[in-house]
C-alpha positions as CSV (number, residue, x, y, z in Angstrom):
1,X,0.0,0.0,0.0
2,X,1.3,3.4,-1.0
3,X,1.1,5.9,1.7
4,X,2.9,9.0,0.5
5,X,1.1,11.1,-2.0
6,X,4.3,11.9,-3.8
7,X,4.9,8.2,-4.3
8,X,1.4,7.5,-5.5
9,X,2.1,9.1,-8.9
10,X,5.2,7.0,-9.2
11,X,3.2,4.0,-8.2
12,X,0.5,4.8,-10.7
13,X,3.2,5.0,-13.4
14,X,4.6,1.6,-12.4
15,X,1.1,0.1,-12.4
16,X,0.5,1.5,-15.8
17,X,3.7,-0.1,-17.1
18,X,2.7,-3.4,-15.6
19,X,-0.8,-3.2,-17.0
20,X,0.7,-2.4,-20.4
21,X,2.7,-5.5,-20.1
22,X,-0.3,-7.6,-19.1
23,X,-2.4,-6.1,-21.8
24,X,0.1,-7.0,-24.5
25,X,0.5,-10.6,-23.2
26,X,-3.1,-11.6,-22.4
27,X,-6.7,-11.2,-23.6
28,X,-8.1,-10.5,-20.0
29,X,-7.2,-7.9,-17.3
30,X,-7.9,-4.3,-16.5
31,X,-7.8,-3.1,-20.1
32,X,-11.2,-2.1,-21.6
33,X,-12.2,-2.8,-25.2
34,X,-11.3,0.8,-26.0
35,X,-7.8,0.3,-24.7
36,X,-8.2,2.1,-21.3
37,X,-7.0,0.8,-18.0
38,X,-9.7,0.4,-15.3
39,X,-9.0,0.8,-11.6
40,X,-10.3,2.0,-8.2
41,X,-8.8,4.3,-5.5
42,X,-9.7,4.9,-1.9
43,X,-8.7,7.9,0.2
44,X,-6.3,7.0,3.0
45,X,-6.0,10.4,4.6
46,X,-3.0,12.4,5.1
47,X,-3.2,13.5,1.5
48,X,-2.6,9.9,0.2
49,X,-4.8,7.5,-1.8
50,X,-4.7,3.8,-2.5
51,X,-5.0,2.7,-6.2
52,X,-5.7,-0.8,-7.4
53,X,-6.7,-2.3,-10.8
54,X,-10.0,-4.0,-11.5
55,X,-11.3,-5.8,-14.6
56,X,-13.6,-3.9,-16.8
57,X,-17.2,-4.2,-15.6
58,X,-16.2,-4.7,-12.0
59,X,-17.6,-2.1,-9.6
60,X,-15.4,-0.5,-7.0
61,X,-16.2,-1.3,-3.3
62,X,-18.3,1.2,-1.4
63,X,-16.3,4.2,-0.5
64,X,-13.8,3.8,-3.3
65,X,-13.9,5.6,-6.6
66,X,-13.5,4.3,-10.2
67,X,-10.8,5.6,-12.4
68,X,-9.6,4.9,-16.0
69,X,-6.7,6.1,-18.0
70,X,-5.3,5.5,-21.5
71,X,-2.5,3.0,-22.1
72,X,-0.9,5.5,-24.7
73,X,-0.7,9.2,-24.0
74,X,-1.6,11.8,-26.6
75,X,0.7,12.4,-29.6
76,X,3.6,14.6,-28.8
77,X,4.6,17.5,-31.0
78,X,6.2,16.8,-34.4
79,X,9.9,16.2,-34.1
80,X,12.5,18.2,-36.0
81,X,13.4,17.1,-39.6
82,X,16.0,14.5,-39.6
83,X,19.0,14.6,-41.9
84,X,18.7,13.4,-45.6
85,X,19.5,9.8,-45.8
86,X,22.1,8.4,-48.2
87,X,21.1,7.8,-51.9
88,X,19.6,4.4,-52.3
89,X,20.7,2.1,-55.1
90,X,19.1,2.5,-58.6
91,X,15.9,0.5,-59.0
92,X,15.6,-2.0,-61.9
93,X,14.6,-0.8,-65.4
94,X,10.9,-0.5,-65.6
95,X,8.9,-2.1,-68.5
96,X,8.6,-0.1,-71.7
97,X,5.3,1.7,-71.8
98,X,2.7,1.3,-74.6
99,X,3.1,3.5,-77.7
100,X,1.2,6.6,-77.2
101,X,-1.2,7.8,-79.8
102,X,0.3,10.1,-82.5
103,X,-0.3,13.7,-81.8
104,X,-1.8,16.1,-84.3
105,X,0.5,18.1,-86.5
106,X,1.1,21.6,-85.2
107,X,0.4,24.6,-87.3
108,X,3.3,25.8,-89.5
109,X,5.3,28.6,-87.9
110,X,5.7,31.9,-89.6
111,X,8.8,32.3,-91.8
112,X,11.6,34.0,-89.9
113,X,13.3,37.1,-91.2
114,X,16.2,36.7,-93.6
115,X,19.5,36.7,-91.9
116,X,22.2,39.2,-92.9
117,X,24.6,38.0,-95.6
118,X,27.7,36.5,-94.1
119,X,31.2,37.8,-94.9
120,X,32.8,36.5,-98.0
121,X,35.1,33.6,-97.3
122,X,38.7,33.5,-98.3
123,X,39.3,32.2,-101.8
124,X,40.5,28.6,-101.9
125,X,43.6,27.5,-103.7
126,X,43.3,26.9,-107.4
127,X,42.6,23.2,-108.2
128,X,45.0,21.2,-110.3
129,X,44.4,21.2,-114.1
130,X,42.2,18.4,-115.2
131,X,43.3,15.9,-117.9
132,X,42.5,16.9,-121.4
133,X,39.3,15.2,-122.6
134,X,39.2,13.1,-125.8
135,X,38.7,14.9,-129.1
136,X,35.1,15.1,-130.1
137,X,33.9,13.4,-133.3
138,X,34.0,15.6,-136.4
139,X,30.7,17.2,-137.1
140,X,28.8,16.6,-140.4
141,X,29.6,19.0,-143.2
142,X,27.1,21.8,-143.4
143,X,24.9,22.4,-146.4
144,X,26.3,24.7,-149.1
145,X,25.1,28.2,-148.7
146,X,23.2,30.0,-151.5
147,X,25.2,31.8,-154.1
148,X,25.7,35.5,-153.4
149,X,24.6,38.2,-155.8
150,X,27.0,39.0,-158.7
151,X,29.2,41.9,-157.7
152,X,30.1,44.7,-160.1
153,X,32.8,44.2,-162.6
154,X,36.2,45.1,-161.4
155,X,38.6,47.4,-163.2
156,X,40.7,46.0,-166.0
157,X,43.8,44.4,-164.6
158,X,47.3,44.7,-166.0
159,X,48.5,42.4,-168.7
160,X,49.8,39.1,-167.4
161,X,53.2,37.7,-168.1
162,X,53.9,35.9,-171.3
163,X,52.5,32.4,-171.3
164,X,54.4,29.3,-172.5
165,X,54.6,28.6,-176.1
166,X,51.6,26.8,-177.6
167,X,51.9,23.4,-179.3
168,X,52.2,25.2,-182.7
169,X,56.0,25.6,-182.2
170,X,56.4,21.8,-182.2
171,X,54.2,21.1,-185.1
172,X,55.9,18.8,-187.5
173,X,59.0,18.4,-185.4
174,X,60.4,14.8,-185.1
175,X,63.5,13.3,-183.4
176,X,66.3,11.9,-185.4
177,X,66.4,8.1,-185.9
178,X,67.4,6.4,-182.7
179,X,66.1,9.1,-180.4
180,X,62.7,9.8,-178.8
181,X,60.9,13.0,-177.5
182,X,61.6,13.5,-173.8
183,X,60.2,17.0,-173.4
184,X,60.1,20.6,-174.6
185,X,62.4,23.6,-174.3
186,X,61.5,27.1,-173.2
187,X,60.5,28.1,-176.8
188,X,58.1,25.1,-177.1
189,X,60.4,23.0,-179.3
190,X,60.7,19.3,-178.6
191,X,63.8,17.9,-176.9
192,X,65.1,14.4,-177.8
193,X,67.1,11.7,-176.1
194,X,68.8,8.6,-177.3
195,X,66.7,5.4,-177.3
196,X,68.2,2.8,-175.0
197,X,67.1,-0.7,-174.0
198,X,65.5,0.8,-171.0
199,X,63.6,3.5,-172.9
200,X,62.7,1.7,-176.1
201,X,59.2,0.4,-176.6
202,X,58.6,-3.4,-176.6
203,X,58.7,-5.2,-179.9
204,X,55.1,-5.4,-181.2
205,X,54.0,-2.3,-179.3
206,X,53.2,-1.3,-175.7
207,X,50.5,-3.0,-173.6
208,X,47.4,-0.9,-172.8
209,X,47.9,1.5,-169.8
210,X,45.9,4.3,-168.3
211,X,47.7,7.5,-167.5
212,X,46.4,10.2,-165.1
213,X,47.8,13.7,-165.3
214,X,46.9,16.4,-162.7
215,X,47.3,20.2,-162.7
216,X,46.7,22.8,-160.0
217,X,46.1,26.6,-160.2
218,X,48.5,29.4,-159.3
219,X,48.0,33.0,-158.5
220,X,48.8,35.6,-161.1
221,X,48.6,39.4,-161.2
222,X,50.6,42.2,-159.5
223,X,47.5,44.2,-158.4
224,X,44.4,42.0,-158.8
225,X,45.3,38.4,-158.2
226,X,43.5,35.8,-160.2
227,X,43.7,32.0,-160.3
228,X,45.2,30.5,-163.6
229,X,46.0,27.1,-164.9
230,X,49.8,27.1,-165.1
231,X,50.1,25.1,-168.4
232,X,53.2,23.3,-169.6
233,X,53.8,19.8,-170.9
234,X,53.8,16.6,-169.0
235,X,55.3,13.2,-169.9
236,X,54.5,9.9,-168.1
237,X,55.9,6.4,-168.7
238,X,54.5,3.0,-167.9
239,X,56.5,1.9,-164.8
240,X,56.7,-1.7,-166.1
241,X,57.7,-0.6,-169.7
242,X,59.8,2.6,-169.5
243,X,59.9,2.9,-173.3
244,X,56.0,3.4,-173.3
245,X,55.1,7.0,-172.7
246,X,52.5,9.7,-173.3
247,X,53.2,13.5,-173.5
248,X,50.3,15.9,-172.9
249,X,49.7,19.7,-173.0
250,X,48.3,21.0,-169.6
251,X,45.7,23.8,-169.7
252,X,46.9,27.4,-169.2
253,X,45.0,30.7,-168.7
254,X,42.4,32.1,-166.2
255,X,40.2,29.4,-164.7
256,X,37.0,31.3,-165.5
257,X,37.8,31.4,-169.2
258,X,34.9,29.2,-170.4
259,X,36.2,26.9,-173.1
260,X,39.6,28.6,-173.3
261,X,40.9,29.4,-176.8
262,X,39.9,26.8,-179.2
263,X,42.7,24.3,-179.9
264,X,45.4,26.2,-178.1
265,X,45.2,26.1,-174.2
266,X,43.1,23.1,-173.2
267,X,44.2,19.6,-172.3
268,X,45.6,17.7,-175.3
269,X,47.7,14.7,-176.1
270,X,50.8,15.9,-178.0
271,X,52.3,12.4,-178.9
272,X,52.9,9.0,-177.5
273,X,55.6,6.3,-177.8
274,X,54.6,2.7,-178.4
275,X,50.9,3.4,-178.7
276,X,48.6,3.7,-181.7
277,X,45.5,5.0,-179.8
278,X,45.3,7.6,-177.0
279,X,41.7,8.5,-176.3
280,X,41.4,11.0,-173.3
281,X,38.8,12.3,-170.8
282,X,38.9,15.7,-169.0
283,X,37.5,15.5,-165.5
284,X,35.1,18.1,-164.0
285,X,37.5,20.5,-162.2
286,X,37.6,20.7,-158.4
287,X,37.0,24.4,-157.8
288,X,38.0,25.4,-154.3
289,X,35.6,28.3,-153.8
290,X,33.4,29.2,-150.9
291,X,30.7,30.6,-153.1
292,X,31.0,29.2,-156.6
293,X,31.6,25.9,-158.3
294,X,32.7,24.5,-161.6
295,X,31.0,25.1,-164.9
296,X,29.3,21.9,-166.2
297,X,31.1,20.3,-169.0
298,X,34.7,20.9,-170.3
299,X,34.3,22.5,-173.8
300,X,37.5,22.4,-175.8
301,X,39.0,20.3,-173.0
302,X,39.4,23.4,-170.9
303,X,38.4,23.0,-167.2
304,X,36.4,26.1,-166.1
305,X,35.4,27.5,-162.7
306,X,32.9,30.2,-162.2
307,X,35.2,32.6,-160.3
308,X,38.9,33.3,-160.7
309,X,39.4,36.2,-158.2
310,X,41.6,35.1,-155.3
311,X,39.4,37.0,-152.8
312,X,36.2,35.2,-153.9
313,X,37.8,31.8,-154.5
314,X,40.2,31.1,-151.6
315,X,42.5,28.2,-152.2
316,X,43.7,26.4,-155.2
317,X,41.6,24.4,-157.7
318,X,42.7,21.3,-159.5
319,X,41.8,19.1,-162.5
320,X,42.7,15.6,-163.9
321,X,43.3,14.4,-167.5
322,X,43.0,10.7,-168.1
323,X,44.6,9.0,-171.2
324,X,43.7,5.4,-172.0
325,X,46.7,4.4,-174.2
326,X,46.7,1.2,-176.2
């Protein structure tokens, strides 16, 4: 029995601890269904009381008073924030979430203002020269342009130099026995050379052979240059039979002299060695002119071009004379 009031409170606290132990270890005792402790106290006088525990529902004896108190006191004030704990380890990778629905396209933004031009960069070094490409294929020849209008007649040019002697100078001339004609001198007379085994015609005559003589134009005139056939005589031999030969007169005079001078300055066969027949053909001339061409036909065996002025017909012209000797 507690007699001193000052010890009653300590005794009450001790009883409360014991009750708490009993309440936690058994299903019966002084603890009510609401978790309070039931008890009774009786005054002892001298400022002291006697406290004892009773089971719930038990009445205190006459003269004593009932009392209850809670097993757990009211919640105290919130304690101060504790220090931050150490970083815990990273948790495992979570599962990939489902694909979200596609969002709607946003509206196009307004065009921004043009930025200022940047400063010009420093010029880079020149690159190495590339390899030369292959030559392109030659283009097709263009169509001939239309003939230009006939220009006015030019002034009379000065007289040209003396032309070579015509074939008249050699008319009736023959070589002495044992010689053959091998050319002409400056005056147009025949020149002769001795017949040798290498230059004599085969016994019974020469075999048929085709000879082709060619001539080109030259410029003539101290003031107004024109193209002329240069004339002269030409002799050709059969390479397999040197004693078989044909000598011809080449045309001479302006290339635009249509028909030349009858029987004097066209192509002609002067004589032959070892042959009895020398029919001939004058080819259409190749007139090298940018605006004009040849005249159709070769009257009097004279090849004719439509223009002889050097300025209108740049480049030389040419012609061929074919003799079919037999």
